[in-house]
VORO-619949 format. One record per residue (C-alpha): residue in one letter; residue number from 1; x, y, z. Coordinates in steps of 0.2 Angstrom, whole numbers, padded with zeros to 4 digits, always signed. Example, Ala and Ser with C-alpha at 12.3 -4.5 7.8 and 13.67 -1.06 7.14 Angstrom:
<rs>
[r "a" 1 [+0062 -0022 +0039]]
[r "s" 2 [+0068 -0005 +0036]]
</rs>
This chain:
<rs>
[r "m" 1 [-0624 +0133 +0240]]
[r "p" 2 [-0608 +0134 +0250]]
[r "e" 3 [-0593 +0142 +0241]]
[r "l" 4 [-0575 +0138 +0243]]
[r "s" 5 [-0563 +0151 +0249]]
[r "l" 6 [-0548 +0156 +0239]]
[r "q" 7 [-0537 +0147 +0252]]
[r "h" 8 [-0547 +0131 +0249]]
[r "i" 9 [-0546 +0132 +0230]]
[r "d" 10 [-0527 +0135 +0231]]
[r "q" 11 [-0525 +0119 +0242]]
[r "i" 12 [-0535 +0109 +0229]]
[r "s" 13 [-0524 +0117 +0215]]
[r "r" 14 [-0508 +0112 +0224]]
[r "d" 15 [-0514 +0094 +0227]]
[r "i" 16 [-0519 +0091 +0209]]
[r "s" 17 [-0503 +0099 +0202]]
[r "r" 18 [-0493 +0087 +0213]]
[r "e" 19 [-0501 +0073 +0203]]
[r "e" 20 [-0490 +0078 +0188]]
[r "i" 21 [-0505 +0083 +0177]]
[r "s" 22 [-0495 +0090 +0162]]
[r "f" 23 [-0509 +0094 +0150]]
[r "s" 24 [-0513 +0112 +0154]]
[r "h" 25 [-0531 +0113 +0149]]
[r "l" 26 [-0535 +0097 +0158]]
[r "l" 27 [-0527 +0103 +0174]]
[r "e" 28 [-0539 +0118 +0174]]
[r "d" 29 [-0554 +0107 +0170]]
[r "l" 30 [-0549 +0095 +0184]]
[r "i" 31 [-0547 +0109 +0197]]
[r "d" 32 [-0564 +0116 +0192]]
[r "h" 33 [-0572 +0098 +0193]]
[r "v" 34 [-0565 +0094 +0210]]
[r "c" 35 [-0570 +0111 +0217]]
[r "c" 36 [-0588 +0108 +0211]]
[r "d" 37 [-0588 +0091 +0219]]
[r "v" 38 [-0582 +0097 +0236]]
[r "e" 39 [-0595 +0111 +0236]]
[r "n" 40 [-0609 +0098 +0232]]
[r "e" 41 [-0603 +0088 +0247]]
[r "m" 42 [-0603 +0103 +0258]]
[r "q" 43 [-0621 +0105 +0255]]
[r "n" 44 [-0624 +0090 +0266]]
[r "g" 45 [-0617 +0100 +0281]]
[r "l" 46 [-0599 +0094 +0280]]
[r "s" 47 [-0584 +0104 +0283]]
[r "f" 48 [-0572 +0108 +0269]]
[r "s" 49 [-0559 +0095 +0276]]
[r "e" 50 [-0573 +0081 +0277]]
[r "a" 51 [-0580 +0085 +0260]]
[r "y" 52 [-0563 +0086 +0252]]
[r "r" 53 [-0558 +0069 +0260]]
[r "n" 54 [-0574 +0061 +0253]]
[r "v" 55 [-0571 +0067 +0235]]
[r "r" 56 [-0553 +0061 +0236]]
[r "q" 57 [-0558 +0044 +0242]]
[r "k" 58 [-0571 +0043 +0228]]
[r "m" 59 [-0559 +0047 +0215]]
[r "g" 60 [-0545 +0036 +0221]]
[r "s" 61 [-0526 +0039 +0222]]
[r "r" 62 [-0523 +0036 +0203]]
[r "r" 63 [-0539 +0042 +0195]]
[r "l" 64 [-0532 +0060 +0190]]
[r "k" 65 [-0517 +0052 +0181]]
[r "e" 66 [-0529 +0039 +0173]]
[r "i" 67 [-0540 +0054 +0167]]
[r "q" 68 [-0524 +0062 +0159]]
[r "k" 69 [-0519 +0046 +0151]]
[r "e" 70 [-0536 +0044 +0143]]
[r "t" 71 [-0537 +0062 +0137]]
[r "l" 72 [-0519 +0061 +0130]]
[r "y" 73 [-0524 +0045 +0121]]
[r "a" 74 [-0539 +0053 +0113]]
[r "v" 75 [-0532 +0070 +0107]]
[r "d" 76 [-0513 +0066 +0105]]
[r "t" 77 [-0509 +0056 +0090]]
[r "k" 78 [-0491 +0054 +0093]]
[r "y" 79 [-0494 +0049 +0111]]
[r "r" 80 [-0507 +0036 +0105]]
[r "y" 81 [-0494 +0029 +0093]]
[r "m" 82 [-0480 +0028 +0106]]
[r "k" 83 [-0491 +0020 +0119]]
[r "n" 84 [-0497 +0007 +0107]]
[r "t" 85 [-0479 +0004 +0101]]
[r "m" 86 [-0474 +0002 +0119]]
[r "k" 87 [-0487 -0011 +0123]]
[r "i" 88 [-0484 -0021 +0107]]
[r "s" 89 [-0465 -0021 +0108]]
[r "g" 90 [-0466 -0025 +0127]]
[r "v" 91 [-0477 -0040 +0124]]
[r "a" 92 [-0467 -0046 +0109]]
[r "g" 93 [-0450 -0044 +0117]]
[r "t" 94 [-0456 -0053 +0133]]
[r "v" 95 [-0464 -0067 +0123]]
[r "m" 96 [-0448 -0070 +0112]]
[r "f" 97 [-0438 -0070 +0128]]
[r "g" 98 [-0449 -0083 +0136]]
[r "f" 99 [-0449 -0094 +0120]]
[r "a" 100 [-0430 -0092 +0119]]
[r "a" 101 [-0428 -0098 +0137]]
[r "l" 102 [-0439 -0113 +0133]]
[r "f" 103 [-0429 -0117 +0117]]
[r "k" 104 [-0413 -0115 +0127]]
[r "i" 105 [-0418 -0127 +0140]]
[r "q" 106 [-0424 -0140 +0128]]
[r "h" 107 [-0409 -0137 +0117]]
[r "w" 108 [-0420 -0133 +0102]]
[r "p" 109 [-0414 -0123 +0087]]
[r "l" 110 [-0417 -0104 +0085]]
[r "a" 111 [-0415 -0101 +0104]]
[r "g" 112 [-0401 -0088 +0101]]
[r "v" 113 [-0411 -0080 +0086]]
[r "l" 114 [-0426 -0078 +0097]]
[r "m" 115 [-0417 -0071 +0112]]
[r "t" 116 [-0407 -0059 +0101]]
[r "l" 117 [-0423 -0052 +0093]]
[r "g" 118 [-0432 -0051 +0109]]
[r "a" 119 [-0417 -0041 +0117]]
[r "l" 120 [-0417 -0029 +0102]]
[r "i" 121 [-0435 -0026 +0102]]
[r "l" 122 [-0435 -0023 +0121]]
[r "a" 123 [-0419 -0012 +0121]]
[r "f" 124 [-0422 -0002 +0105]]
[r "i" 125 [-0441 -0001 +0104]]
[r "f" 126 [-0450 -0004 +0121]]
[r "l" 127 [-0438 +0006 +0132]]
[r "p" 128 [-0437 +0021 +0121]]
[r "s" 129 [-0456 +0021 +0118]]
[r "a" 130 [-0459 +0019 +0137]]
[r "l" 131 [-0447 +0033 +0141]]
[r "s" 132 [-0456 +0044 +0128]]
[r "v" 133 [-0473 +0040 +0136]]
[r "l" 134 [-0468 +0043 +0154]]
[r "w" 135 [-0461 +0060 +0149]]
[r "k" 136 [-0477 +0065 +0140]]
[r "e" 137 [-0487 +0060 +0155]]
[r "t" 138 [-0477 +0069 +0168]]
[r "h" 139 [-0466 +0082 +0160]]
[r "n" 140 [-0457 +0082 +0177]]
[r "r" 141 [-0439 +0086 +0176]]
[r "k" 142 [-0436 +0079 +0193]]
[r "r" 143 [-0441 +0062 +0187]]
[r "l" 144 [-0431 +0063 +0171]]
[r "f" 145 [-0415 +0057 +0180]]
[r "l" 146 [-0425 +0042 +0188]]
[r "v" 147 [-0432 +0037 +0171]]
[r "s" 148 [-0415 +0040 +0162]]
[r "s" 149 [-0406 +0029 +0174]]
[r "a" 150 [-0419 +0016 +0173]]
[r "f" 151 [-0418 +0016 +0154]]
[r "a" 152 [-0399 +0014 +0155]]
[r "a" 153 [-0399 +0001 +0168]]
[r "g" 154 [-0413 -0009 +0159]]
[r "m" 155 [-0404 -0008 +0142]]
[r "l" 156 [-0387 -0014 +0149]]
[r "f" 157 [-0396 -0028 +0159]]
[r "i" 158 [-0405 -0034 +0143]]
[r "f" 159 [-0389 -0035 +0133]]
[r "g" 160 [-0379 -0041 +0147]]
[r "t" 161 [-0391 -0056 +0149]]
[r "l" 162 [-0391 -0059 +0131]]
[r "f" 163 [-0372 -0059 +0129]]
[r "k" 164 [-0370 -0070 +0145]]
[r "v" 165 [-0382 -0083 +0138]]
[r "q" 166 [-0374 -0083 +0121]]
[r "h" 167 [-0357 -0084 +0128]]
[r "w" 168 [-0352 -0068 +0119]]
[r "p" 169 [-0338 -0056 +0125]]
[r "f" 170 [-0341 -0041 +0136]]
[r "a" 171 [-0356 -0050 +0145]]
[r "g" 172 [-0348 -0047 +0162]]
[r "a" 173 [-0344 -0029 +0158]]
[r "l" 174 [-0362 -0025 +0153]]
[r "l" 175 [-0369 -0034 +0168]]
[r "t" 176 [-0357 -0024 +0179]]
[r "l" 177 [-0362 -0008 +0171]]
[r "a" 178 [-0381 -0012 +0173]]
[r "a" 179 [-0379 -0016 +0191]]
[r "l" 180 [-0369 +0000 +0194]]
[r "f" 181 [-0382 +0011 +0185]]
[r "g" 182 [-0396 +0002 +0195]]
[r "i" 183 [-0387 +0003 +0212]]
[r "l" 184 [-0378 +0020 +0211]]
[r "f" 185 [-0392 +0030 +0201]]
[r "f" 186 [-0409 +0021 +0199]]
[r "i" 187 [-0412 +0015 +0216]]
[r "p" 188 [-0406 +0031 +0225]]
[r "a" 189 [-0417 +0041 +0213]]
[r "l" 190 [-0432 +0030 +0216]]
[r "v" 191 [-0430 +0031 +0235]]
[r "q" 192 [-0428 +0050 +0234]]
[r "n" 193 [-0444 +0051 +0223]]
[r "r" 194 [-0454 +0041 +0235]]
[r "s" 195 [-0447 +0050 +0250]]
[r "s" 196 [-0451 +0067 +0243]]
[r "d" 197 [-0470 +0063 +0242]]
[r "q" 198 [-0479 +0072 +0256]]
[r "q" 199 [-0490 +0057 +0258]]
[r "n" 200 [-0475 +0046 +0262]]
[r "k" 201 [-0467 +0056 +0276]]
[r "s" 202 [-0469 +0043 +0289]]
[r "k" 203 [-0461 +0030 +0278]]
[r "r" 204 [-0445 +0039 +0272]]
[r "q" 205 [-0433 +0030 +0283]]
[r "v" 206 [-0441 +0013 +0278]]
[r "y" 207 [-0439 +0018 +0260]]
[r "w" 208 [-0420 +0022 +0262]]
[r "l" 209 [-0418 +0006 +0272]]
[r "g" 210 [-0427 -0004 +0258]]
[r "g" 211 [-0416 +0005 +0245]]
[r "l" 212 [-0400 +0001 +0254]]
[r "g" 213 [-0405 -0018 +0256]]
[r "t" 214 [-0410 -0019 +0238]]
[r "a" 215 [-0394 -0011 +0232]]
[r "l" 216 [-0384 -0023 +0243]]
[r "f" 217 [-0394 -0038 +0237]]
[r "f" 218 [-0391 -0034 +0219]]
[r "a" 219 [-0373 -0030 +0222]]
[r "g" 220 [-0371 -0047 +0230]]
[r "m" 221 [-0380 -0055 +0215]]
[r "l" 222 [-0368 -0047 +0203]]
[r "f" 223 [-0353 -0052 +0214]]
[r "k" 224 [-0359 -0070 +0214]]
[r "l" 225 [-0361 -0070 +0195]]
[r "q" 226 [-0344 -0063 +0193]]
[r "h" 227 [-0336 -0074 +0206]]
[r "w" 228 [-0330 -0059 +0216]]
[r "p" 229 [-0327 -0060 +0235]]
[r "l" 230 [-0340 -0053 +0248]]
[r "a" 231 [-0355 -0059 +0237]]
[r "t" 232 [-0362 -0069 +0251]]
[r "i" 233 [-0360 -0055 +0264]]
[r "f" 234 [-0369 -0043 +0253]]
[r "i" 235 [-0383 -0055 +0249]]
[r "i" 236 [-0386 -0059 +0268]]
[r "i" 237 [-0385 -0041 +0273]]
[r "g" 238 [-0397 -0036 +0259]]
[r "i" 239 [-0410 -0049 +0263]]
[r "i" 240 [-0409 -0045 +0282]]
[r "l" 241 [-0412 -0026 +0278]]
[r "l" 242 [-0426 -0030 +0266]]
[r "c" 243 [-0436 -0045 +0274]]
[r "f" 244 [-0432 -0043 +0292]]
[r "i" 245 [-0432 -0024 +0295]]
[r "a" 246 [-0439 -0013 +0281]]
[r "f" 247 [-0453 -0024 +0275]]
[r "p" 248 [-0460 -0028 +0293]]
[r "i" 249 [-0459 -0009 +0297]]
[r "y" 250 [-0467 -0004 +0281]]
[r "t" 251 [-0481 -0017 +0284]]
[r "r" 252 [-0485 -0010 +0302]]
[r "l" 253 [-0485 +0008 +0295]]
[r "t" 254 [-0497 +0003 +0281]]
[r "w" 255 [-0509 -0006 +0292]]
[r "k" 256 [-0510 +0009 +0304]]
[r "e" 257 [-0514 +0021 +0289]]
[r "e" 258 [-0526 +0009 +0279]]
[r "n" 259 [-0541 -0001 +0284]]
[r "y" 260 [-0540 -0013 +0270]]
[r "v" 261 [-0527 -0022 +0260]]
[r "n" 262 [-0520 -0012 +0246]]
[r "p" 263 [-0516 -0020 +0230]]
[r "k" 264 [-0499 -0012 +0231]]
[r "f" 265 [-0495 -0022 +0246]]
[r "i" 266 [-0499 -0038 +0237]]
[r "f" 267 [-0488 -0034 +0223]]
[r "m" 268 [-0474 -0029 +0235]]
[r "v" 269 [-0475 -0046 +0244]]
[r "i" 270 [-0474 -0054 +0227]]
[r "g" 271 [-0459 -0043 +0222]]
[r "y" 272 [-0450 -0048 +0238]]
[r "l" 273 [-0453 -0066 +0234]]
[r "l" 274 [-0446 -0063 +0216]]
[r "i" 275 [-0431 -0055 +0223]]
[r "v" 276 [-0427 -0067 +0238]]
[r "v" 277 [-0432 -0084 +0231]]
[r "p" 278 [-0422 -0083 +0215]]
[r "g" 279 [-0407 -0076 +0224]]
[r "a" 280 [-0407 -0090 +0237]]
[r "m" 281 [-0409 -0103 +0223]]
[r "l" 282 [-0395 -0096 +0213]]
[r "t" 283 [-0383 -0096 +0228]]
[r "l" 284 [-0388 -0114 +0232]]
[r "s" 285 [-0387 -0119 +0214]]
[r "l" 286 [-0369 -0112 +0212]]
[r "q" 287 [-0364 -0120 +0229]]
[r "h" 288 [-0372 -0136 +0224]]
[r "s" 289 [-0363 -0137 +0207]]
[r "y" 290 [-0347 -0137 +0217]]
[r "q" 291 [-0352 -0149 +0230]]
[r "a" 292 [-0360 -0161 +0217]]
[r "y" 293 [-0348 -0160 +0203]]
[r "y" 294 [-0331 -0151 +0206]]
[r "y" 295 [-0327 -0158 +0223]]
[r "p" 296 [-0331 -0176 +0217]]
[r "y" 297 [-0321 -0173 +0201]]
[r "n" 298 [-0306 -0167 +0210]]
[r "d" 299 [-0307 -0181 +0222]]
[r "q" 300 [-0307 -0193 +0207]]
[r "q" 301 [-0292 -0184 +0199]]
[r "k" 302 [-0283 -0185 +0216]]
[r "a" 303 [-0287 -0204 +0217]]
[r "l" 304 [-0281 -0206 +0199]]
[r "y" 305 [-0265 -0196 +0202]]
[r "n" 306 [-0261 -0207 +0218]]
[r "y" 307 [-0264 -0223 +0208]]
[r "l" 308 [-0253 -0217 +0193]]
[r "y" 309 [-0239 -0211 +0204]]
[r "r" 310 [-0238 -0227 +0214]]
[r "h" 311 [-0240 -0238 +0198]]
[r "n" 312 [-0225 -0229 +0189]]
[r "s" 313 [-0214 -0230 +0205]]
[r "s" 314 [-0218 -0248 +0206]]
[r "e" 315 [-0213 -0250 +0187]]
[r "i" 316 [-0197 -0241 +0190]]
[r "t" 317 [-0192 -0252 +0205]]
[r "r" 318 [-0196 -0267 +0194]]
[r "f" 319 [-0183 -0261 +0181]]
[r "k" 320 [-0170 -0258 +0194]]
[r "d" 321 [-0159 -0272 +0187]]
[r "s" 322 [-0161 -0267 +0169]]
[r "l" 323 [-0146 -0261 +0158]]
[r "h" 324 [-0157 -0245 +0154]]
[r "y" 325 [-0161 -0241 +0172]]
[r "n" 326 [-0151 -0225 +0172]]
[r "e" 327 [-0162 -0219 +0157]]
[r "i" 328 [-0178 -0224 +0166]]
[r "e" 329 [-0172 -0215 +0182]]
[r "r" 330 [-0168 -0200 +0171]]
[r "l" 331 [-0185 -0200 +0164]]
[r "h" 332 [-0193 -0201 +0181]]
[r "s" 333 [-0182 -0187 +0187]]
[r "k" 334 [-0188 -0175 +0173]]
[r "t" 335 [-0206 -0180 +0175]]
[r "t" 336 [-0205 -0176 +0193]]
[r "e" 337 [-0198 -0159 +0189]]
[r "i" 338 [-0213 -0155 +0179]]
[r "l" 339 [-0225 -0162 +0192]]
[r "t" 340 [-0216 -0151 +0205]]
[r "i" 341 [-0218 -0136 +0194]]
[r "l" 342 [-0237 -0139 +0192]]
[r "s" 343 [-0239 -0142 +0211]]
[r "n" 344 [-0230 -0126 +0215]]
[r "i" 345 [-0242 -0117 +0203]]
[r "q" 346 [-0256 -0124 +0212]]
[r "k" 347 [-0249 -0119 +0229]]
[r "k" 348 [-0246 -0101 +0223]]
[r "m" 349 [-0263 -0100 +0217]]
[r "v" 350 [-0271 -0106 +0234]]
[r "q" 351 [-0259 -0094 +0243]]
[r "e" 352 [-0264 -0080 +0232]]
[r "s" 353 [-0282 -0083 +0235]]
[r "e" 354 [-0281 -0086 +0254]]
[r "g" 355 [-0271 -0070 +0257]]
[r "q" 356 [-0274 -0052 +0255]]
[r "p" 357 [-0274 -0042 +0239]]
[r "g" 358 [-0255 -0041 +0235]]
[r "k" 359 [-0250 -0051 +0250]]
[r "p" 360 [-0251 -0070 +0247]]
[r "a" 361 [-0253 -0081 +0262]]
[r "v" 362 [-0236 -0088 +0268]]
[r "s" 363 [-0244 -0105 +0271]]
[r "a" 364 [-0261 -0112 +0267]]
[r "r" 365 [-0270 -0124 +0278]]
[r "q" 366 [-0279 -0131 +0263]]
[r "i" 367 [-0263 -0139 +0257]]
[r "s" 368 [-0255 -0155 +0265]]
[r "q" 369 [-0241 -0166 +0261]]
[r "t" 370 [-0243 -0185 +0257]]
[r "d" 371 [-0231 -0199 +0251]]
[r "t" 372 [-0236 -0195 +0233]]
[r "g" 373 [-0234 -0176 +0235]]
[r "q" 374 [-0245 -0161 +0240]]
[r "e" 375 [-0264 -0163 +0242]]
[r "i" 376 [-0276 -0149 +0241]]
[r "m" 377 [-0292 -0150 +0252]]
[r "y" 378 [-0304 -0141 +0239]]
[r "s" 379 [-0319 -0141 +0251]]
[r "e" 380 [-0308 -0130 +0263]]
[r "l" 381 [-0305 -0116 +0250]]
[r "s" 382 [-0313 -0100 +0256]]
[r "k" 383 [-0314 -0092 +0238]]
[r "p" 384 [-0316 -0105 +0226]]
[r "f" 385 [-0324 -0093 +0213]]
[r "d" 386 [-0310 -0081 +0213]]
[r "p" 387 [-0303 -0079 +0195]]
[r "g" 388 [-0288 -0069 +0201]]
[r "p" 389 [-0276 -0083 +0204]]
[r "a" 390 [-0279 -0091 +0187]]
[r "r" 391 [-0277 -0075 +0178]]
[r "a" 392 [-0261 -0071 +0187]]
[r "f" 393 [-0252 -0089 +0185]]
[r "l" 394 [-0261 -0097 +0170]]
[r "t" 395 [-0264 -0084 +0156]]
[r "p" 396 [-0252 -0083 +0141]]
[r "g" 397 [-0238 -0071 +0143]]
[r "c" 398 [-0237 -0072 +0162]]
[r "t" 399 [-0220 -0077 +0170]]
[r "t" 400 [-0227 -0093 +0177]]
[r "r" 401 [-0235 -0099 +0161]]
[r "n" 402 [-0219 -0095 +0151]]
[r "g" 403 [-0209 -0105 +0163]]
[r "l" 404 [-0221 -0120 +0162]]
[r "n" 405 [-0221 -0119 +0143]]
[r "s" 406 [-0202 -0119 +0142]]
[r "s" 407 [-0200 -0134 +0154]]
[r "i" 408 [-0213 -0144 +0145]]
[r "a" 409 [-0204 -0140 +0128]]
[r "e" 410 [-0188 -0146 +0135]]
[r "y" 411 [-0197 -0162 +0142]]
[r "e" 412 [-0204 -0165 +0124]]
[r "s" 413 [-0187 -0163 +0117]]
[r "y" 414 [-0180 -0176 +0129]]
[r "l" 415 [-0194 -0188 +0125]]
[r "a" 416 [-0190 -0186 +0106]]
[r "s" 417 [-0172 -0192 +0110]]
[r "i" 418 [-0178 -0209 +0118]]
[r "i" 419 [-0194 -0214 +0109]]
[r "p" 420 [-0199 -0215 +0090]]
[r "g" 421 [-0207 -0200 +0083]]
[r "e" 422 [-0223 -0208 +0079]]
[r "d" 423 [-0225 -0213 +0097]]
[r "l" 424 [-0221 -0195 +0103]]
[r "l" 425 [-0235 -0189 +0092]]
[r "k" 426 [-0248 -0200 +0102]]
[r "y" 427 [-0243 -0191 +0118]]
[r "k" 428 [-0240 -0173 +0111]]
[r "k" 429 [-0258 -0167 +0115]]
[r "m" 430 [-0257 -0173 +0133]]
[r "l" 431 [-0242 -0161 +0135]]
[r "d" 432 [-0249 -0146 +0126]]
[r "t" 433 [-0253 -0132 +0138]]
[r "d" 434 [-0264 -0122 +0126]]
[r "i" 435 [-0277 -0137 +0126]]
[r "f" 436 [-0279 -0136 +0145]]
[r "l" 437 [-0275 -0119 +0150]]
[r "p" 438 [-0283 -0102 +0145]]
[r "s" 439 [-0277 -0094 +0129]]
[r "g" 440 [-0279 -0077 +0121]]
[r "n" 441 [-0286 -0062 +0131]]
[r "p" 442 [-0284 -0065 +0150]]
[r "y" 443 [-0300 -0056 +0154]]
[r "k" 444 [-0310 -0066 +0141]]
[r "g" 445 [-0318 -0082 +0148]]
[r "e" 446 [-0310 -0081 +0165]]
[r "i" 447 [-0309 -0097 +0175]]
[r "s" 448 [-0311 -0098 +0194]]
[r "l" 449 [-0298 -0104 +0206]]
[r "m" 450 [-0306 -0121 +0208]]
[r "a" 451 [-0307 -0124 +0189]]
[r "g" 452 [-0289 -0119 +0187]]
[r "l" 453 [-0283 -0131 +0201]]
[r "h" 454 [-0294 -0145 +0193]]
[r "t" 455 [-0285 -0142 +0176]]
[r "l" 456 [-0268 -0143 +0183]]
[r "e" 457 [-0273 -0159 +0192]]
[r "i" 458 [-0278 -0166 +0175]]
[r "m" 459 [-0261 -0160 +0167]]
[r "k" 460 [-0252 -0169 +0181]]
[r "n" 461 [-0262 -0185 +0178]]
[r "g" 462 [-0258 -0183 +0159]]
[r "l" 463 [-0240 -0181 +0163]]
[r "l" 464 [-0239 -0197 +0173]]
[r "t" 465 [-0249 -0206 +0159]]
[r "v" 466 [-0236 -0201 +0147]]
[r "e" 467 [-0222 -0207 +0158]]
[r "s" 468 [-0231 -0224 +0160]]
[r "y" 469 [-0232 -0226 +0141]]
[r "v" 470 [-0214 -0221 +0139]]
[r "l" 471 [-0208 -0233 +0152]]
[r "n" 472 [-0217 -0247 +0143]]
[r "t" 473 [-0210 -0242 +0127]]
[r "i" 474 [-0192 -0243 +0134]]
[r "a" 475 [-0196 -0260 +0142]]
[r "n" 476 [-0203 -0267 +0126]]
[r "h" 477 [-0188 -0260 +0116]]
[r "n" 478 [-0176 -0268 +0128]]
[r "n" 479 [-0185 -0285 +0125]]
</rs>
């Protein structure tokens, strides 16, 4: 019977050790078992290389790890407990999340409770037990950073999603941290782990290209959800690197090395679809929401503004011969002052958005002048999601907001001097900035540029409506 040389046994030992067999007694038994199988193959006249290749093909790429898992499950009670806990909690948490999504879509009760329980189970039971199982199976300190970063990113993402759906504070911060852990730590560690495998030498550059594309894609998704600039650019570059460069090259290299379709390849195709399709749908959905809702609503508000402005101007002209025309003209003058303040805020917000950080644009092509005042072309805004302008000009405590509040307070005092108090109470809410504009923490519940401009447009129409009512009150009082 042919016997293996010490060099051949060392090669087999190194190859099996690279499979991360952490159970010492099992490692020795597997080496002995593979050596015996190779010697049996060599009895048929095969060389060591041919016999060893046949044995490895019969065992499969993951059989050694599966043997270790089966052995640990049979002899290690703690491992068996943690693995069962991982399976049960993973299924329970996922099912709860699924039902929570269904309940949320259908507006049924208990959706928030199911989602919270699912998040707690996944974050505090499934992820720790999975981390424990992986460490027990590998005992590889090099992979500890990979697993730890995946654990941190996964936990932050679960809670960020929960907080986002439930409209709780700090959702944006949690999702941002999850993305940073994934992009800066997990993806590079994963690519490094795959590239260090001797069997993947020919694919190292592809892995790094795919990792860079994935990082850019998820960075773009984060920027899109947070309404930050450059989101679309990151998503496009990420998709190009993933789908048009890394994936085709990986497919070509894989077909050169394998004569059959590997299940990993099928799952990779599905994974790419799960990344690209939802990302494209989210981008289109966000764009559609502005095209189908915000743009028409803003057009309606502009049309209403033009109607109210011309109607009030016509009424003022009609009362030109009235004894109280001076009072009417004074009312219109004070109303125009507030309208000008609101329009100037809109203009500053657009200039802030269209300019560079710290350098607002001197003039913005999105603003034109008409006979009723300035008009903003909302569809021409380059950064409609930008929350910076609303934070800078509309939040409580800022100079612009304080000036607006002071001017409206003076306007209310003036109205109180010319109309009865009970009539003023009817219009008071239409002049209350706290009802329309952000209140409290400027970073909590941030609003986009488009939403801020839309709100100011509503306030302008409310102001013109108040002016119209007061004009009628003065006219009726005179009669």
